[in-house]
N, C-alpha and C positions, 0 to 999 in steps of 0.2 A: 111281278112286283119290282124286280130290279130295274126293268126298263122304265116303269112308271117313275120310280125314284130318280132315275138318271135323266129322263127327258121332260117330265112334268111333275116335279116334286110338290108343287103347291097343292095339287089335288090329293096327295098322299098324307101330307103332314097332319091334318086333323084326325086321321085314322091310325096314326103310329101307335098309340097305346093299345089298340086292338090287334094290329097286324104283327108287331114285333114279337109278342109272346107266341103267336101262331108259328112264325118262322123259327123261333127258338126251339120249338118242339120238333122241328124237322132236322135240327143239327145233331145227327146221330152218326158216330163213326162207322157203324155197321151198314149204313145205307148211303153209299157214295153218291148216287145221283141226286137224291133229295137234299143231302147235306151240301153238296156242291152248289146247287141252285140257291139254297137258303143262305149259305155263307156269302155268296156273291150278292144276293139281294140285300142282306143286312149291311154289307159293306157300302153298297150304293146308297141305302137309306141313311146310314151314318154320315157319309160324305156330303150328302145334300141337305141333311136336316140337323146335323150337329147336336146341339144341346138337348134337343127333344128326345134324343136316344139315351141321354145320360142316366136316367133312372134304371135303365136296363143293362148298363155296361157290366156290372159285377156278374150278373147271371150269364151274360153273353160270353164273357171271358172264361167263366167256369165251363161252359159248354164247348168252347173251342180248344181248351187244354188237351182233352183226350185225342183230338184230331191232330193238332200240331205235334204232339209228342208220341203219337201212335206209330206203329210199324206197318209197313206195306200199304200205306195210304196212297191213293191216286195222286199223281203229281199236280193235276189241276185243282184237286181239293186242298192240298197243302198250300198251294199258291194263293187260292182264294181266301183260305183261313188266315194266312199270314198277312195278306193285304187288309182284310177286315180287322184283324187284331191291331194293326198299325193305325187304322182309322179310328178305332175305338180309343186307342191311346191318345189321340189328338183331342178327343172329347173329354176323357176322364183318365188322365195318365196315372193318377193314384191307384185306381182300381186295377190297372194292369201291372204297375210297378211292384206290387206286393207278390206277384206271381213270377217275377223275372227269373229268380234262380231255377225255377222249374221249366220255364219257357225258353230261356236264352239261347241255348245251343240249337234247338230245333227251329226256333223262329228265325234266327239268323241264317241258318242253312236254307230254309224255304225262301226267304226274301232274296237270297243271292241268286236264286233261279228265276226270279220274276223278270220278264222282258218288257212288259207294258210300261212305258216310261212314266206317264202321269200317275198311274196306280202305285208304281214302285216308289216314286218320289214321296207321295203322301204317306205311305206306309213307313218309309225310313224316317220321316219327320216324327212320326209317332214313336218309333223305336228310340230315337234320340231323346225325346221328351221323357221316356221311361228311364233310360240310362242316367239321365241327369238327376232324376229323383232317387234312383236306387243304384248307384255305381257299384256297390258291393255285389249286387245281384248278377252282374255281368262278368265279374273277375274270373270265375271258373270257366267261362266260355269266351274269353278274349280272342282265342284263335279263330273261332267262327265269326265273331264280330268283325275282325280284321278282314276275313275272307268275304264277308258280306259287303264291307266298304269297297274292297278291291273289285267287286263285281261291277262297279260303275266304270272301271277302267278309264279314269281321268275325265269322265263326262258328267260328274255330279253337278247339278245346278248350283248357282252361286250361294244361295242361302244354306243349302244342304252341305256344300263344301265347307262353309264356315262352321256348321255344327260338327262335322267330322273333325275339323282342326281343334275345336274346343275340347271335344271328348278325348281325342288322341293325346293332346297335351296334358289333359287331366290324368289319364292313366299312366303316362310316363312319369308323372310326379307322385301319383298315389301308390303305385306298385312298381317302382323303377327296376328292381331286379327281375321280377316276373316279366315285365315288358321287354327288357333287353334280351332276355333268354328267348322269349317268344319270337321277337323280330329276327333274331339270328337263325331260328329254325325254319323261317319261311323261304320259299323259293325266290329266286332273284327277281322275277317279274312282279310278284306281290310286294316285295320289298321296295321296288322302284315305284310302284303305284302309291304305296304307303308314304313315301318320302314327301309327296306333295302336300301331305297333311302335317308336316313338321315332325314326322316320326323319328 
């Protein structure tokens, strides 16, 4: 399903209302293999079909929360779930933003580990869209948000770099004391990376 969505999405789009609920039933924290495949496929479908997935986003986010926030999850499952969550956020940021206080720390931690450049970029755009809608939801997890940003190590694409600058500037003004204390507690390398976003 993921391969079809990735390489010939036009053939899948008419069947999305049928297949997305089937994939959703396979997103179970206790079954790593099926969950991993289902999460990856849902991410590819969302990336290629966008708004056609919108009606399913609230249920998909609800299904992903136990995985993102779970303990002892396989690294590949966490990464696929984090990427898919970011792609869902691009389609329907409101549906993800309401859950940000629950998701923030674990989502940022999982995204920081993603290596695939294109997938990571799309997921971070989704994260930024959610943070702009619900900045309060990230305040308690700012340390992990900063570490997620720093995982780009000065290689963030231009548009994403601009998003990071906007959000960093916003938090410096929104919670200045919290921000200043947090930045001082970071290691020198992370502080150096953060400076490029006007931190």
